[in-house]
N, C-alpha and C positions, 0 to 999 in steps of 0.2 A: 754574671758580671757586662754590664751593659757599657760599651764604650759612649761618651755623654757628648767629647771635646776635643779637637787635638790641631794643634795648630805649632809653627817651631816653637813656643815658648812653654807652653802646658798641654800632658795629655791627662784627662778626665773620666774616671772611670767610678760606677755606679758598683755596688756588689748587694744587692737587694737580701739576699741571706742576712747580711749580719747587719744591711740598714748602714752603710758610710758609703761615706763619698771621696774618693783618689784625686787629689793635683800630682802628680807628679811635673817637674820643673827640669825642664832642660837644658843641655848646659848651653846656648843659646843666648847670645849678651843682647837686651832690647834694644839698640838700635836708636831708640830715641825714649824720651815719654812718650809722648803721642802713641807712639808703639803700646810700651806697657800698658798702658788706658784701654785700648783697643781690647787684648788681649785680659785684662779685667772686667768689662764688660762679659765678655764674651764669655766667662768663667761662671761669675752676677746672672748670667742667663743659663748657667747648670744647675744654681743652685737653687733660685728660681724653682726647676719645670721638679726639684728633688727634695728639699724641705719640708715637706709636709709627714714625709717618712721616712725621712736620716736622720741617724741620732749622732751620728760623729762622721770628724771628716777627718781624712791623715794629711795631713800634705809633706813628701814629701820632696822636699829640696836637699836633695844630695848631689845633684850636679847643675845646680844652683851658679852663677860666677858672684864671688857674694861683692856688694853692689850694697853706698850705705852715704851713699849722694843725695841731700837734702830735697831734691825735688823729686826724684823718687821712693823715697823716704814719705814725700810729700800725696804722694799719687797714689800710693799704695795704701798709703793709714785712710785715704779717701775712697778709693774705691775697691779699695779687697779688705781689708777689714771690715764694713757694714756687712759682707756675706760670711767673714768667719765665726762675730757675734754670734751668729744663727743658732750655731748646734752646742747640744746641751754638749760634746765633748770636743775637744778640738788637741790632735797630735803634731807636732812639725818633726822629720826625720832629719837629721843632721849629716855632717859627715865628718866635721871636724870641729873641737876646741872653739878655735875664731868662731866658727856656725853659729856654736849653743851661746857664744855671749853672744852675739849680735842678735838671733834671733829673742837673749831673755832681755837683753836692753831692752830691745823695742815694746818686747810683754813690760816689763816694766814701766818706759816710758808711753804707752798706751793704755795700759791699764788692762792688760784683756787674759781674760782667764782659757790659758794656750798652756800645755805641758812640752816639753822639747827632747827629745830623743835622739841617741845614738843606735839606738835597735830597733830594727823596726818589729821582731816578734812585741817586743814591750810594747813598743807604739801603737798596734795593733791591737793586743790585748786591752790597751789603756782606750783605746775608740770603738770598739766593741763592747767593753762594761759595762 
């Protein structure tokens, strides 16, 4: 296990034994779109550092505040999605039915090949499978 990044919004840890990168979202709200972009850029650098070895990405967004405003969604689509699609398997771990609906909507609208889970064991099994 190797901690790759940490800021007030995300922690990134790489599990080389499973070849899985885990992004864990904090409960801190982005104060601006610029702050979100800076955080997404940092996550992109982590992906660049491990993508040659990694096969899966587990995004734990259970603590994340729900947010669906157009400016934020556009920035995440432009600056985060480009890194997510580089993985063979992507699991998004959510805490609520509302979170599951939101991620499934984004998945559908963006044409992304990701799976949504509310069970951590199932999510880990998927990304390591």
